[in-house]
C-alpha positions in Angstrom: -56.4 28.2 -31.6 -59.0 25.7 -33.0 -60.1 26.3 -36.5 -63.4 25.0 -38.0 -63.5 25.2 -41.8 -67.0 25.0 -43.1 -68.1 22.8 -46.0 -71.3 23.2 -48.0 -72.5 21.7 -51.3 -70.7 23.3 -54.1 -67.8 24.8 -52.1 -64.6 25.8 -53.8 -61.9 23.2 -52.8 -58.9 25.6 -52.9 -60.8 28.0 -50.6 -60.8 25.1 -48.1 -57.5 23.3 -48.7 -55.2 26.3 -48.8 -56.1 27.6 -45.3 -56.4 24.0 -44.0 -52.8 23.1 -45.0 -51.5 26.4 -43.7 -53.2 26.1 -40.3 -52.4 22.4 -40.0 -48.7 23.2 -40.7 -49.0 26.0 -38.1 -50.2 23.5 -35.6 -47.2 21.2 -36.3 -44.7 24.2 -36.1 -46.2 25.4 -32.8 -46.2 22.0 -31.1 -50.0 21.8 -31.2 -50.9 25.4 -30.8 -53.3 25.2 -33.7 -55.8 22.5 -34.5 -58.1 22.4 -37.6 -61.1 20.3 -38.7 -63.6 20.3 -41.5 -67.2 20.8 -40.4 -70.7 21.3 -41.9 -74.0 22.7 -40.7 -75.5 19.2 -40.9 -72.7 17.3 -39.1 -70.4 14.5 -40.3 -71.1 13.8 -44.0 -69.5 13.7 -47.4 -69.7 17.1 -49.0 -69.5 17.5 -52.8 -67.5 20.5 -54.1 -68.3 22.5 -57.1 -65.1 21.3 -58.9 -65.3 18.1 -60.9 -67.2 16.2 -58.2 -64.3 16.3 -55.7 -65.6 15.3 -52.3 -64.3 16.1 -48.8 -65.6 14.8 -45.5 -66.9 17.0 -42.7 -66.0 15.2 -39.5 -68.2 17.2 -37.2 -71.0 19.7 -36.9 -70.1 23.4 -36.9 -70.0 24.5 -33.3 -70.5 28.3 -32.9 -69.9 28.0 -29.1 -66.3 26.7 -29.4 -63.7 29.4 -29.1 -61.3 29.9 -32.0 -61.7 30.4 -35.7 -64.6 29.6 -38.0 -63.7 29.9 -41.7 -66.3 30.1 -44.6 -65.2 29.3 -48.2 -66.7 30.4 -51.4 -68.3 28.3 -54.1 -67.0 26.9 -57.3 -69.3 27.0 -60.4 -70.1 29.1 -63.4 -69.6 32.8 -63.4 -72.3 33.3 -65.9 -72.8 35.5 -68.9 -73.2 39.2 -68.6 -76.8 39.9 -67.7 -77.6 36.2 -66.9 -80.0 36.0 -64.0 -79.9 33.1 -61.6 -82.8 30.7 -61.7 -84.7 31.4 -58.4 -86.1 27.9 -58.3 -82.5 26.5 -58.5 -81.7 28.0 -55.1 -83.9 25.5 -53.4 -83.6 22.6 -55.9 -81.3 19.7 -56.1 -77.6 20.5 -56.4 -76.2 20.2 -60.0 -72.6 20.5 -61.4 -71.7 23.8 -63.1 -74.4 25.9 -61.4 -74.0 29.6 -61.2 -71.9 30.7 -58.2 -74.6 33.0 -56.9 -77.0 30.1 -56.8 -74.6 27.9 -54.9 -73.9 30.7 -52.4 -77.6 31.6 -52.1 -78.6 28.0 -51.4 -76.6 28.1 -48.2 -79.2 30.4 -46.9 -81.8 27.6 -47.0 -79.7 25.5 -44.5 -78.9 26.0 -40.8 -75.6 27.6 -41.7 -76.8 31.3 -41.4 -78.2 30.6 -37.9 -74.9 28.9 -36.8 -72.8 31.7 -38.3 -74.9 34.4 -36.5 -74.3 32.6 -33.2 -70.6 32.5 -34.0 -70.4 36.2 -34.8 -72.2 37.0 -31.5 -69.6 34.9 -29.6 -66.7 37.1 -28.5 -64.5 34.1 -28.3 -64.8 33.4 -32.0 -63.1 35.0 -35.0 -65.0 34.5 -38.2 -63.0 34.3 -41.4 -64.0 34.0 -45.1 -62.2 33.3 -48.3 -63.4 34.6 -51.7 -67.2 34.2 -51.9 -67.4 33.1 -48.3 -67.9 36.8 -47.3 -70.9 36.9 -49.6 -72.5 34.0 -47.7 -72.1 36.0 -44.5 -73.3 39.2 -46.2 -76.4 37.6 -47.8 -77.3 36.2 -44.4 -77.3 39.8 -43.1 -74.3 39.4 -40.9 -71.9 41.9 -42.3 -73.8 45.2 -42.5 -71.5 48.1 -41.6 -68.4 45.9 -41.5 -65.3 46.1 -43.6 -64.7 43.0 -45.8 -63.3 41.9 -49.1 -64.2 39.1 -51.6 -63.3 38.1 -55.1 -63.1 41.2 -57.3 -66.2 40.1 -59.2 -68.2 40.0 -56.0 -67.3 43.3 -54.5 -70.3 45.2 -56.0 -72.7 42.6 -54.5 -70.8 42.8 -51.2 -71.2 46.6 -51.2 -74.9 46.3 -52.1 -75.6 44.3 -48.9 -74.4 47.2 -46.7 -70.8 46.1 -46.3 -67.9 48.5 -46.6 -66.2 46.5 -49.5 -62.5 46.9 -49.6 -60.4 46.1 -52.6 -57.5 44.4 -50.7 -56.1 40.9 -50.5 -56.8 40.5 -46.8 -59.0 42.7 -44.6 -58.8 42.6 -40.8 -61.9 44.0 -39.2 -61.2 42.6 -35.7 -63.2 39.5 -35.1 -63.9 39.3 -38.9 -61.0 38.6 -41.3 -61.7 38.1 -45.0 -59.6 37.2 -48.0 -60.2 38.2 -51.7 -59.6 35.7 -54.6 -59.3 32.0 -54.3 -55.5 31.8 -53.6 -55.8 34.5 -50.9 -56.7 31.6 -48.6 -52.9 31.0 -48.3 -52.3 34.6 -47.3 -55.3 34.7 -45.0 -54.1 31.5 -43.2 -50.6 32.9 -42.8 -51.9 36.2 -41.5 -54.1 34.5 -38.9 -51.1 32.4 -37.8 -49.1 35.5 -37.4 -51.9 37.4 -35.5 -53.0 34.5 -33.3 -49.9 32.4 -32.8 -46.9 34.6 -33.7 -44.8 35.8 -36.6 -42.1 33.1 -36.2 -44.6 30.3 -36.7 -46.1 32.1 -39.7 -42.7 32.7 -41.2 -41.7 29.0 -40.7 -44.9 27.9 -42.6 -44.4 30.6 -45.3 -40.9 29.2 -45.9 -42.1 25.6 -45.9 -44.7 26.4 -48.5 -42.3 28.6 -50.5 -45.0 31.2 -50.7 -44.6 34.9 -49.9 -47.7 36.8 -48.8 -48.9 39.5 -51.1 -50.2 43.0 -50.4 -50.8 44.9 -47.2 -53.4 43.6 -44.7 -56.0 46.4 -44.7 -57.3 47.7 -41.3 -59.5 50.7 -40.5 -56.5 52.4 -38.8 -54.4 55.5 -39.4 -55.1 58.5 -41.5 -57.4 58.3 -44.5 -55.4 58.6 -47.7 -56.0 61.9 -49.6 -56.1 62.3 -53.4 -56.8 58.7 -54.2 
């Protein structure tokens, strides 16, 4: 499995680094069964995160044709005060530190990223994943209507408003779409993908290496619907 983790201006570093390290370790444990790289819609470049000016380098352009996994992180910025509305002009303006998270996520829609992600979701050889607000990037691009997905708990209402079946779970498996909730869920998402795509022994070995036990039950639209909840 080859994994492409997407960088965009204002991304959340932990959304990227947590699954990157898990998948990289999975590649080591499986003797090269997993490879992972950082990409951007624009190609190789330095990409500034939304956390303290931390920069990571995308080494290639996002390739929606390549089989494997494409993973979209969320953004790191200000949550905002209750009732505070994003500045519409800021969505197309120059990037600034400490912008509202909805602005950072919305600005991705002005790039080539939505077009590339649409092509990826139409490719049966690609699984698309998202951590935290990454699912909102996909949803705001109109790519998740009618699908089951999760996001950070503060973004579930917005996710639902875009026509997504928002699920309050740490990891949601909707077939070729797998999403994680809050920021640290990137660890659980990465481990689950290792288990699903490579095997439970590899996932268990990486889990032990990282001294991290996955939390919660992976939600799938299977089995009887619970009654009385």
